C-alpha positions in Angstrom: 87.6 42.4 16.8 84.6 44.0 18.5 83.9 47.7 18.4 81.8 49.5 21.0 80.5 52.9 19.7 78.9 54.7 22.6 77.6 57.8 20.8 75.7 55.6 18.3 74.8 53.0 20.9 76.3 50.4 18.5 78.2 47.2 19.0 79.9 45.6 16.0 81.7 42.2 15.9 83.8 42.4 12.7 84.7 38.7 12.8 81.1 37.6 12.2 79.7 40.7 10.5 77.4 41.4 13.5 76.1 44.9 14.1 73.4 46.0 16.6 72.3 49.3 18.1 71.6 48.1 21.6 75.0 48.6 23.3 73.3 49.8 26.5 71.4 46.6 26.7 74.4 44.5 26.0 76.3 46.2 28.8 73.4 45.4 31.1 73.9 41.7 30.3 71.5 41.1 27.4 74.0 39.1 25.3 71.6 36.8 23.4 71.9 38.5 20.0 75.7 38.7 20.3 76.0 35.1 21.4 73.6 33.9 18.7 75.7 35.6 16.0 78.9 34.0 17.3 77.2 30.5 17.5 75.9 30.9 13.9 79.3 31.8 12.6 80.9 28.9 14.5 78.3 26.5 13.1 78.9 27.7 9.5 82.7 27.4 9.9 82.4 23.9 11.2 80.1 22.8 8.4 82.5 24.3 5.8 85.4 22.4 7.4 83.5 19.1 7.4 82.8 19.4 3.7 86.4 19.6 2.8 
């Protein structure tokens, strides 16, 4: 789940515990921080699965 809080200019992705205060930039297409957080969470999940 992702939350977009316009009054605080905040974007939160609750699945990967990501929070940033640059919603305006994300809406303009600057997605690097969001994508980096998602990739890091995916990597951690895959590593945890491979150790089982």
